[in-house]
C-alpha positions as CSV (number, residue, x, y, z in Angstrom):
1,M,50.3,315.2,66.0
2,A,47.7,318.0,65.6
3,E,49.2,320.0,68.4
4,D,51.9,321.1,66.0
5,A,49.2,322.9,64.0
6,G,48.5,325.1,67.0
7,V,44.7,324.7,66.6
8,N,43.8,321.9,69.0
9,P,45.5,323.2,72.1
10,S,43.4,326.4,71.8
11,E,40.3,324.3,72.0
12,I,41.3,322.9,75.3
13,E,42.6,326.2,76.6
14,L,39.3,327.9,75.6
15,L,37.2,325.2,77.2
16,E,39.2,325.4,80.4
17,A,39.1,329.2,80.5
18,I,35.4,329.3,80.1
19,C,34.9,326.6,82.6
20,E,37.0,328.5,85.1
21,E,35.0,331.7,84.5
22,A,31.7,329.8,84.8
23,K,32.9,328.1,88.0
24,K,33.7,331.5,89.6
25,S,30.5,333.1,88.6
26,G,28.3,330.0,89.1
27,K,26.8,330.3,85.6
28,I,27.6,330.0,81.9
29,T,26.9,333.2,79.9
30,G,25.7,333.9,76.4
31,S,29.1,335.1,75.6
32,H,30.6,331.8,76.8
33,L,28.1,329.9,74.7
34,A,28.9,331.9,71.6
35,R,32.7,331.4,72.0
36,L,32.2,327.6,72.5
37,L,30.0,327.4,69.4
38,Q,32.5,329.4,67.4
39,V,35.4,327.0,68.3
40,F,33.6,323.7,68.6
41,G,30.7,324.1,66.1
42,Q,28.5,321.0,65.9
43,R,30.5,319.3,68.6
44,F,29.4,322.0,71.0
45,N,25.8,321.8,69.9
46,K,25.8,318.0,70.6
47,A,27.5,318.6,74.0
48,W,25.0,321.3,75.0
49,R,22.1,319.0,74.0
50,A,23.6,316.2,76.1
51,L,23.8,318.6,79.1
52,L,20.2,319.9,78.6
53,D,18.9,316.3,78.2
54,G,20.7,315.2,81.5
55,R,22.8,312.6,79.7
56,V,26.0,313.2,81.7
57,K,26.4,310.7,84.6
58,K,28.9,310.5,87.4
59,Y,29.1,307.1,89.0
60,S,30.7,306.8,92.4
61,F,31.5,303.3,93.7
62,K,31.4,302.4,97.4
63,P,33.3,301.7,99.4
64,S,36.3,302.2,97.1
65,G,35.5,305.7,96.1
66,R,36.2,305.0,92.4
67,V,34.6,307.5,90.0
68,V,33.5,306.9,86.4
69,W,32.0,309.5,84.1
70,I,29.5,308.4,81.4
71,V,27.8,310.3,78.7
72,V,24.8,308.7,77.2
73,G,25.1,308.9,73.4
74,K,23.0,308.0,70.4
75,K,24.1,304.3,70.2
76,R,25.2,303.6,73.8
77,D,26.8,304.9,77.0
78,Y,30.3,306.2,76.5
79,L,33.1,306.0,79.1
80,V,34.8,309.4,79.5
81,M,38.1,309.8,81.3
82,P,38.5,313.6,81.7
83,N,42.0,313.5,83.2
84,A,43.3,311.5,80.2
85,E,41.1,313.4,77.7
86,F,39.8,310.0,76.5
87,C,36.4,308.7,75.4
88,T,35.2,305.4,74.0
89,C,33.2,306.9,71.2
90,D,33.8,306.5,67.4
91,D,34.4,310.3,67.0
92,F,37.3,310.0,69.5
93,Y,38.9,307.1,67.6
94,Y,38.4,308.6,64.1
95,R,38.7,312.4,64.5
96,V,40.6,312.9,67.8
97,M,43.2,310.1,67.3
98,D,43.8,311.3,63.7
99,G,44.4,314.8,65.0
100,E,41.4,316.5,63.3
101,A,40.0,317.5,66.7
102,H,41.2,317.3,70.3
103,L,37.9,316.7,72.0
104,C,34.8,314.8,71.1
105,Y,31.4,316.2,72.2
106,H,31.2,313.7,75.1
107,L,34.4,315.2,76.6
108,I,33.2,318.7,76.1
109,A,29.8,317.9,77.8
110,Q,31.6,316.2,80.7
111,K,33.8,319.2,81.4
112,I,31.0,321.7,81.3
113,A,28.7,319.4,83.4
114,E,31.4,318.9,86.0
115,T,32.0,322.6,86.2
116,L,28.4,323.6,86.6
117,G,27.3,320.5,88.6
118,W,24.9,319.6,85.7
119,Y,25.1,315.8,86.0
120,D,23.4,312.9,87.6
121,K,25.1,311.5,90.6
122,I,24.8,307.7,90.8
123,T,26.2,305.6,93.7
124,E,26.8,301.9,93.2
125,L,28.5,299.2,95.2
126,D,31.9,298.1,94.1
127,E,30.5,294.6,93.3
128,L,28.9,296.2,90.2
129,Y,32.1,298.0,89.0
130,D,33.4,295.2,86.8
131,V,30.0,294.4,85.3
132,L,29.4,298.1,84.4
133,M,33.0,298.6,83.1
134,K,32.6,295.6,80.8
135,E,29.5,297.1,79.3
136,W,31.0,300.6,79.0
137,R,34.2,299.3,77.4
138,R,32.6,297.1,74.8
139,V,33.2,297.8,71.2
140,E,30.2,298.1,68.9
141,P,30.1,295.4,66.1
């Protein structure tokens, strides 16, 4: 896997370190942005645009308390599972699964959004969980 190359773990470590610093200070600095851009390049630009456009969503289902993260992308809504470092986007399947990158821009956006609280909070009833998950899991033709 790409972890053997020693490149991809540094992406995650950098993102986690910057998020930790930003969480402590309550803000993301120009220095943080420059480091993220240096490491992630175009993926960071796309993630930052998603954040600025308010495309990161945190769905909380009641009464179960289940939480689902969504990033609205170009073609559709993408299901992001931050604890598993998984996303339903094509970039994840083609670049991340092949070891070219460790994170797609949706995962980067979700991590920063969660750290800074820059996401929409949406509450739905459990009855809608299966319907929404079916939509979020669908594969594009």
